[in-house]
C-alpha positions in Angstrom: 48.1 115.8 58.9 46.0 112.6 59.4 48.3 110.2 57.6 51.6 111.6 58.9 53.2 109.8 61.8 53.9 111.9 64.9 57.7 111.4 64.6 57.6 112.8 61.1 55.7 115.9 62.2 58.0 116.5 65.2 61.4 115.4 63.9 61.1 115.0 60.2 61.9 111.4 60.5 60.3 109.0 58.0 60.6 105.2 58.3 58.8 102.0 57.5 57.0 102.6 60.8 55.7 105.9 59.4 54.0 103.8 56.6 52.6 101.5 59.2 51.1 104.5 61.0 49.4 105.7 57.7 48.1 102.2 57.1 46.5 102.2 60.6 44.8 105.5 59.9 43.4 104.1 56.7 42.1 101.0 58.5 40.3 103.1 61.1 39.0 105.4 58.4 37.4 102.5 56.5 35.9 101.2 59.8 34.5 104.6 60.8 33.6 106.0 57.4 35.3 109.2 58.5 38.2 111.0 56.9 39.6 112.2 60.2 40.5 109.9 63.1 40.8 111.9 66.3 39.2 113.0 69.5 36.0 111.1 70.3 36.4 108.6 67.4 39.8 107.6 68.6 38.5 107.2 72.2 35.6 105.1 71.0 38.1 102.8 69.1 40.3 102.6 72.1 37.3 101.5 74.2 36.0 99.2 71.5 32.7 101.1 71.6 31.7 100.1 68.1 28.3 101.8 68.2 30.2 105.1 68.6 32.9 104.6 65.9 31.8 102.1 63.2 30.3 103.7 60.0 26.6 104.3 60.7 25.9 103.4 57.1 26.5 99.8 58.0 23.5 100.0 60.3 24.9 97.3 62.6 25.5 94.8 59.7 29.0 93.9 60.6 30.8 91.2 62.7 31.8 92.5 66.1 34.7 90.0 66.2 36.0 91.2 62.8 35.6 94.8 63.8 37.5 94.0 67.0 40.4 92.4 65.1 40.7 95.3 62.6 40.3 97.9 65.4 43.1 96.3 67.4 45.3 96.2 64.3 44.6 99.8 63.4 45.2 101.0 67.0 48.5 99.1 67.1 49.5 100.7 63.8 48.8 104.2 65.1 50.6 103.8 68.4 52.4 107.0 69.3 55.7 105.2 69.7 57.1 103.8 66.4 58.8 101.0 68.4 55.4 99.8 69.6 53.9 99.6 66.1 54.0 96.3 64.3 56.2 95.8 61.2 54.7 95.1 57.8 55.3 91.4 58.1 53.3 91.3 61.3 50.5 93.3 59.7 50.3 91.0 56.7 50.3 88.0 59.0 47.5 89.4 61.1 45.5 90.2 58.0 46.1 86.7 56.6 44.7 85.2 59.9 41.8 87.6 59.7 41.0 86.6 56.1 41.2 82.9 56.9 38.5 83.3 59.6 36.2 85.6 57.6 
């Protein structure tokens, strides 16, 4: 159920915000190198404890500031409440700023 937004699972409601949720899951999967984002990984992301959640294959070779930006975006996208998730225009804008500073 990893890509399915909570509101789809509970009410069968699928919206643009459901896609945003799925995008956030993918962002966090890429950062962590894991296929499931839950439990301790989610907690580590929420606490920005990168040593506990970033893909160990990177062996510390990543930018903390970039990981922080992507983590924040991913966590916003997987917010429990659809109203609290960004829309796709906001996601694209955030990614554009991220790419400009990379």
